[in-house]
FIPANU-312452 format. One record per atom (N, C-alpha, C): atom name; residue number from 1; x, y, z. Coordinates in steps of 0.1 Angstrom, whole numbers, plus 5000, padded with zeros to 4 digits. Last residue first. Example, Ala and Ser with C-alpha at 12.3 -4.5 7.8 and 13.67 -1.06 7.14 Angstrom:
2
['N',2,[5128,4978,5071]]
['CA',2,[5137,4989,5071]]
['C',2,[5129,5000,5079]]
['N',1,[5132,4943,5078]]
['CA',1,[5123,4955,5078]]
['C',1,[5132,4967,5078]]
This chain:
142
['N',142,[6298,9112,0729]]
['CA',142,[6311,9106,0728]]
['C',142,[6314,9102,0714]]
['N',141,[6278,9142,0722]]
['CA',141,[6280,9127,0724]]
['C',141,[6295,9123,0722]]
['N',140,[6282,9172,0741]]
['CA',140,[6281,9165,0728]]
['C',140,[6283,9150,0731]]
['N',139,[6267,9198,0762]]
['CA',139,[6275,9185,0760]]
['C',139,[6272,9180,0746]]
['N',138,[6269,9231,0772]]
['CA',138,[6263,9221,0763]]
['C',138,[6272,9210,0761]]
['N',137,[6279,9252,0786]]
['CA',137,[6277,9240,0793]]
['C',137,[6270,9229,0785]]
['N',136,[6288,9275,0774]]
['CA',136,[6274,9272,0773]]
['C',136,[6270,9260,0781]]
['N',135,[6313,9291,0795]]
['CA',135,[6308,9284,0783]]
['C',135,[6293,9282,0784]]
['N',134,[6326,9300,0818]]
['CA',134,[6320,9309,0809]]
['C',134,[6314,9304,0796]]
['N',133,[6333,9280,0834]]
['CA',133,[6344,9287,0827]]
['C',133,[6339,9296,0817]]
['N',132,[6310,9269,0843]]
['CA',132,[6319,9275,0853]]
['C',132,[6330,9283,0847]]
['N',131,[6300,9256,0820]]
['CA',131,[6294,9269,0825]]
['C',131,[6303,9276,0835]]
['N',130,[6327,9244,0799]]
['CA',130,[6317,9242,0810]]
['C',130,[6312,9256,0814]]
['N',129,[6328,9254,0764]]
['CA',129,[6333,9253,0777]]
['C',129,[6323,9250,0787]]
['N',128,[6316,9238,0738]]
['CA',128,[6326,9249,0740]]
['C',128,[6332,9247,0753]]
['N',127,[6306,9212,0741]]
['CA',127,[6305,9219,0728]]
['C',127,[6316,9230,0728]]
['N',126,[6324,9188,0760]]
['CA',126,[6317,9201,0760]]
['C',126,[6317,9207,0746]]
['N',125,[6322,9156,0769]]
['CA',125,[6326,9164,0757]]
['C',125,[6318,9177,0757]]
['N',124,[6335,9136,0796]]
['CA',124,[6325,9146,0791]]
['C',124,[6330,9154,0779]]
['N',123,[6349,9104,0786]]
['CA',123,[6350,9117,0793]]
['C',123,[6339,9127,0787]]
['N',122,[6349,9082,0770]]
['CA',122,[6340,9082,0781]]
['C',122,[6340,9095,0789]]
['N',121,[6365,9081,0748]]
['CA',121,[6371,9078,0760]]
['C',121,[6362,9079,0772]]
['N',120,[6368,9085,0717]]
['CA',120,[6358,9077,0725]]
['C',120,[6365,9072,0738]]
['N',119,[6372,9112,0698]]
['CA',119,[6379,9105,0709]]
['C',119,[6368,9098,0717]]
['N',118,[6376,9123,0665]]
['CA',118,[6367,9118,0675]]
['C',118,[6375,9110,0685]]
['N',117,[6393,9151,0652]]
['CA',117,[6392,9136,0654]]
['C',117,[6383,9134,0666]]
['N',116,[6388,9177,0652]]
['CA',116,[6393,9171,0639]]
['C',116,[6392,9156,0640]]
['N',115,[6362,9197,0668]]
['CA',115,[6372,9186,0667]]
['C',115,[6376,9182,0653]]
['N',114,[6345,9217,0676]]
['CA',114,[6356,9220,0666]]
['C',114,[6365,9209,0663]]
['N',113,[6330,9207,0696]]
['CA',113,[6323,9210,0683]]
['C',113,[6333,9213,0672]]
['N',112,[6347,9207,0718]]
['CA',112,[6346,9194,0710]]
['C',112,[6338,9196,0697]]
['N',111,[6356,9225,0736]]
['CA',111,[6355,9229,0722]]
['C',111,[6354,9217,0713]]
['N',110,[6371,9201,0758]]
['CA',110,[6365,9213,0756]]
['C',110,[6365,9217,0741]]
['N',109,[6367,9171,0778]]
['CA',109,[6372,9177,0765]]
['C',109,[6364,9190,0763]]
['N',108,[6379,9160,0810]]
['CA',108,[6369,9165,0801]]
['C',108,[6376,9169,0788]]
['N',107,[6400,9151,0826]]
['CA',107,[6386,9149,0831]]
['C',107,[6375,9154,0821]]
['N',106,[6432,9136,0824]]
['CA',106,[6422,9145,0819]]
['C',106,[6408,9141,0824]]
['N',105,[6459,9136,0840]]
['CA',105,[6447,9129,0842]]
['C',105,[6435,9137,0837]]
['N',104,[6493,9135,0837]]
['CA',104,[6481,9141,0831]]
['C',104,[6469,9132,0832]]
['N',103,[6516,9136,0859]]
['CA',103,[6507,9125,0855]]
['C',103,[6494,9131,0850]]
['N',102,[6547,9150,0849]]
['CA',102,[6533,9153,0853]]
['C',102,[6523,9142,0849]]
['N',101,[6571,9147,0837]]
['CA',101,[6568,9138,0848]]
['C',101,[6554,9140,0854]]
['N',100,[6572,9166,0816]]
['CA',100,[6574,9152,0813]]
['C',100,[6570,9143,0825]]
['N',99,[6555,9190,0805]]
['CA',99,[6558,9186,0819]]
['C',99,[6560,9171,0819]]
['N',98,[6547,9195,0780]]
['CA',98,[6560,9201,0784]]
['C',98,[6563,9199,0799]]
['N',97,[6522,9183,0777]]
['CA',97,[6534,9177,0770]]
['C',97,[6547,9183,0774]]
['N',96,[6504,9200,0790]]
['CA',96,[6508,9187,0796]]
['C',96,[6521,9181,0790]]
['N',95,[6509,9234,0792]]
['CA',95,[6507,9222,0783]]
['C',95,[6513,9210,0789]]
['N',94,[6493,9252,0815]]
['CA',94,[6507,9247,0812]]
['C',94,[6504,9234,0804]]
['N',93,[6474,9279,0816]]
['CA',93,[6474,9266,0810]]
['C',93,[6488,9262,0807]]
['N',92,[6464,9296,0844]]
['CA',92,[6475,9294,0835]]
['C',92,[6474,9280,0829]]
['N',91,[6436,9317,0854]]
['CA',91,[6444,9304,0854]]
['C',91,[6454,9304,0843]]
['N',90,[6415,9335,0853]]
['CA',90,[6425,9336,0863]]
['C',90,[6433,9323,0865]]
['N',89,[6398,9336,0832]]
['CA',89,[6396,9325,0841]]
['C',89,[6405,9326,0853]]
['N',88,[6409,9359,0820]]
['CA',88,[6395,9359,0824]]
['C',88,[6391,9348,0833]]
['N',87,[6436,9353,0814]]
['CA',87,[6432,9363,0825]]
['C',87,[6418,9362,0829]]
['N',86,[6454,9327,0809]]
['CA',86,[6440,9330,0806]]
['C',86,[6434,9340,0817]]
['N',85,[6485,9322,0795]]
['CA',85,[6478,9329,0805]]
['C',85,[6463,9331,0800]]
['N',84,[6500,9292,0785]]
['CA',84,[6491,9303,0781]]
['C',84,[6484,9309,0793]]
['N',83,[6533,9279,0779]]
['CA',83,[6520,9280,0786]]
['C',83,[6512,9291,0780]]
['N',82,[6553,9270,0759]]
['CA',82,[6554,9269,0773]]
['C',82,[6541,9268,0780]]
['N',81,[6567,9260,0728]]
['CA',81,[6556,9265,0735]]
['C',81,[6557,9261,0750]]
['N',80,[6597,9271,0712]]
['CA',80,[6590,9261,0720]]
['C',80,[6579,9266,0728]]
['N',79,[6613,9288,0699]]
['CA',79,[6599,9289,0696]]
['C',79,[6591,9278,0703]]
['N',78,[6640,9290,0706]]
['CA',78,[6635,9278,0698]]
['C',78,[6621,9279,0694]]
['N',77,[6642,9317,0717]]
['CA',77,[6652,9310,0710]]
['C',77,[6647,9299,0700]]
['N',76,[6619,9325,0730]]
['CA',76,[6624,9333,0719]]
['C',76,[6634,9326,0710]]
['N',75,[6593,9303,0739]]
['CA',75,[6607,9306,0740]]
['C',75,[6612,9314,0727]]
['N',74,[6560,9316,0747]]
['CA',74,[6569,9307,0740]]
['C',74,[6584,9312,0741]]
['N',73,[6526,9319,0757]]
['CA',73,[6540,9321,0760]]
['C',73,[6549,9311,0753]]
['N',72,[6496,9335,0749]]
['CA',72,[6505,9323,0747]]
['C',72,[6519,9327,0748]]
['N',71,[6470,9346,0764]]
['CA',71,[6483,9351,0762]]
['C',71,[6493,9339,0761]]
['N',70,[6436,9348,0757]]
['CA',70,[6447,9339,0758]]
['C',70,[6460,9346,0755]]
['N',69,[6416,9367,0755]]
['CA',69,[6414,9355,0764]]
['C',69,[6426,9347,0766]]
['N',68,[6421,9386,0737]]
['CA',68,[6423,9390,0751]]
['C',68,[6421,9378,0760]]
['N',67,[6438,9369,0709]]
['CA',67,[6426,9375,0716]]
['C',67,[6429,9379,0730]]
['N',66,[6464,9365,0703]]
['CA',66,[6454,9367,0692]]
['C',66,[6441,9373,0697]]
['N',65,[6493,9372,0718]]
['CA',65,[6478,9371,0721]]
['C',65,[6470,9375,0709]]
['N',64,[6523,9360,0727]]
['CA',64,[6515,9363,0716]]
['C',64,[6500,9362,0720]]
['N',63,[6555,9366,0742]]
['CA',63,[6540,9364,0744]]
['C',63,[6533,9368,0731]]
['N',62,[6586,9351,0751]]
['CA',62,[6578,9360,0743]]
['C',62,[6563,9356,0745]]
['N',61,[6613,9347,0773]]
['CA',61,[6599,9343,0770]]
['C',61,[6592,9354,0762]]
['N',60,[6638,9353,0782]]
['CA',60,[6637,9346,0769]]
['C',60,[6623,9342,0765]]
['N',59,[6636,9362,0808]]
['CA',59,[6638,9372,0798]]
['C',59,[6638,9366,0783]]
['N',58,[6635,9337,0821]]
['CA',58,[6623,9345,0821]]
['C',58,[6625,9356,0810]]
['N',57,[6655,9317,0825]]
['CA',57,[6652,9322,0812]]
['C',57,[6640,9331,0811]]
['N',56,[6642,9297,0851]]
['CA',56,[6653,9300,0842]]
['C',56,[6648,9306,0830]]
['N',55,[6618,9294,0865]]
['CA',55,[6631,9292,0872]]
['C',55,[6643,9295,0864]]
['N',54,[6586,9306,0869]]
['CA',54,[6597,9305,0859]]
['C',54,[6610,9304,0867]]
['N',53,[6560,9289,0883]]
['CA',53,[6572,9297,0886]]
['C',53,[6582,9295,0875]]
['N',52,[6527,9285,0894]]
['CA',52,[6536,9284,0882]]
['C',52,[6547,9294,0885]]
['N',51,[6509,9290,0914]]
['CA',51,[6515,9277,0913]]
['C',51,[6525,9275,0902]]
['N',50,[6498,9315,0910]]
['CA',50,[6509,9314,0920]]
['C',50,[6515,9300,0921]]
['N',49,[6478,9309,0890]]
['CA',49,[6491,9316,0886]]
['C',49,[6502,9315,0897]]
['N',48,[6465,9276,0891]]
['CA',48,[6465,9289,0897]]
['C',48,[6478,9296,0893]]
['N',47,[6463,9258,0860]]
['CA',47,[6469,9260,0873]]
['C',47,[6466,9275,0878]]
['N',46,[6453,9234,0838]]
['CA',46,[6450,9247,0842]]
['C',46,[6454,9249,0857]]
['N',45,[6466,9216,0812]]
['CA',45,[6464,9215,0826]]
['C',45,[6463,9230,0831]]
['N',44,[6458,9200,0780]]
['CA',44,[6460,9211,0789]]
['C',44,[6459,9208,0804]]
['N',43,[6466,9188,0749]]
['CA',43,[6464,9184,0763]]
['C',43,[6468,9196,0772]]
['N',42,[6450,9195,0719]]
['CA',42,[6460,9200,0729]]
['C',42,[6457,9195,0743]]
['N',41,[6447,9179,0688]]
['CA',41,[6442,9180,0702]]
['C',41,[6453,9186,0710]]
['N',40,[6460,9178,0663]]
['CA',40,[6445,9178,0664]]
['C',40,[6439,9181,0677]]
['N',39,[6486,9203,0660]]
['CA',39,[6481,9190,0664]]
['C',39,[6466,9190,0665]]
['N',38,[6499,9228,0663]]
['CA',38,[6501,9220,0651]]
['C',38,[6497,9205,0653]]
['N',37,[6493,9245,0683]]
['CA',37,[6501,9232,0687]]
['C',37,[6504,9224,0674]]
['N',36,[6479,9265,0669]]
['CA',36,[6491,9268,0677]]
['C',36,[6500,9256,0680]]
['N',35,[6458,9249,0659]]
['CA',35,[6468,9256,0650]]
['C',35,[6480,9259,0657]]
['N',34,[6445,9241,0683]]
['CA',34,[6450,9231,0673]]
['C',34,[6460,9237,0663]]
['N',33,[6439,9265,0695]]
['CA',33,[6449,9255,0702]]
['C',33,[6454,9245,0691]]
['N',32,[6421,9276,0676]]
['CA',32,[6433,9283,0680]]
['C',32,[6444,9273,0686]]
['N',31,[6400,9256,0675]]
['CA',31,[6409,9259,0663]]
['C',31,[6422,9266,0667]]
['N',30,[6398,9234,0703]]
['CA',30,[6395,9246,0696]]
['C',30,[6405,9249,0685]]
['N',29,[6400,9212,0718]]
['CA',29,[6399,9209,0704]]
['C',29,[6396,9222,0696]]
['N',28,[6418,9201,0747]]
['CA',28,[6411,9212,0740]]
['C',28,[6412,9209,0725]]
['N',27,[6415,9180,0775]]
['CA',27,[6419,9181,0761]]
['C',27,[6411,9193,0754]]
['N',26,[6426,9185,0809]]
['CA',26,[6417,9179,0798]]
['C',26,[6423,9180,0785]]
['N',25,[6423,9194,0843]]
['CA',25,[6432,9189,0832]]
['C',25,[6422,9183,0821]]
['N',24,[6421,9219,0868]]
['CA',24,[6415,9209,0859]]
['C',24,[6425,9206,0848]]
['N',23,[6438,9230,0886]]
['CA',23,[6424,9232,0888]]
['C',23,[6416,9222,0880]]
['N',22,[6466,9208,0894]]
['CA',22,[6459,9217,0885]]
['C',22,[6444,9218,0889]]
['N',21,[6484,9208,0925]]
['CA',21,[6476,9201,0915]]
['C',21,[6469,9211,0906]]
['N',20,[6518,9217,0933]]
['CA',20,[6504,9213,0937]]
['C',20,[6497,9205,0927]]
['N',19,[6535,9237,0910]]
['CA',19,[6535,9230,0923]]
['C',19,[6520,9228,0927]]
['N',18,[6557,9238,0882]]
['CA',18,[6543,9239,0887]]
['C',18,[6543,9231,0900]]
['N',17,[6585,9255,0868]]
['CA',17,[6579,9244,0876]]
['C',17,[6565,9248,0880]]
['N',16,[6608,9260,0840]]
['CA',16,[6597,9264,0850]]
['C',16,[6593,9252,0858]]
['N',15,[6631,9274,0817]]
['CA',15,[6627,9263,0826]]
['C',15,[6616,9268,0836]]
['N',14,[6644,9281,0786]]
['CA',14,[6634,9285,0796]]
['C',14,[6631,9272,0804]]
['N',13,[6663,9267,0771]]
['CA',13,[6666,9280,0775]]
['C',13,[6657,9285,0786]]
['N',12,[6656,9242,0761]]
['CA',12,[6660,9242,0775]]
['C',12,[6664,9256,0780]]
['N',11,[6644,9238,0736]]
['CA',11,[6659,9239,0737]]
['C',11,[6664,9240,0751]]
['N',10,[6617,9236,0742]]
['CA',10,[6623,9226,0734]]
['C',10,[6638,9226,0735]]
['N',9,[6612,9246,0777]]
['CA',9,[6610,9247,0763]]
['C',9,[6618,9236,0755]]
['N',8,[6602,9226,0806]]
['CA',8,[6612,9234,0798]]
['C',8,[6607,9236,0784]]
['N',7,[6593,9217,0840]]
['CA',7,[6591,9217,0825]]
['C',7,[6601,9226,0819]]
['N',6,[6586,9198,0869]]
['CA',6,[6595,9207,0862]]
['C',6,[6592,9206,0847]]
['N',5,[6564,9198,0896]]
['CA',5,[6567,9192,0883]]
['C',5,[6575,9202,0875]]
['N',4,[6558,9189,0929]]
['CA',4,[6563,9199,0920]]
['C',4,[6568,9192,0907]]
['N',3,[6533,9183,0954]]
['CA',3,[6542,9178,0943]]
['C',3,[6546,9190,0935]]
['N',2,[6534,9196,0988]]
['CA',2,[6528,9196,0975]]
['C',2,[6538,9190,0964]]
['N',1,[6533,9178,1018]]
['CA',1,[6541,9187,1009]]
['C',1,[6536,9185,0995]]
């Protein structure tokens, strides 16, 4: 039986769950994620869309898309961030920090060329994205 992890927005008006395992988990350093999260690094977990289910407050979810690559979802009541649909990748980024019991096990850093802080953790550091996700596949030093 697949593991299920529950998450919610900041105020609890929206609840959701993810089931199974993410396609990949890591850290994003792109400017959009940093500004959206108001943090130097965004911990992400990418899931197949059918693994993500809204269980409460679907009508309370708003969407903002600065680009066609990312549709960022947030709670209309508290503004709490929930997830980002990435239609080109056919994956949903559920922010690791909104899944309190999810054992976030990052395997890479993306958009490391845009970093605000250096992270020396031995994980691969991609200049932008891995080739499988439409990036240059170019690596940067730890």
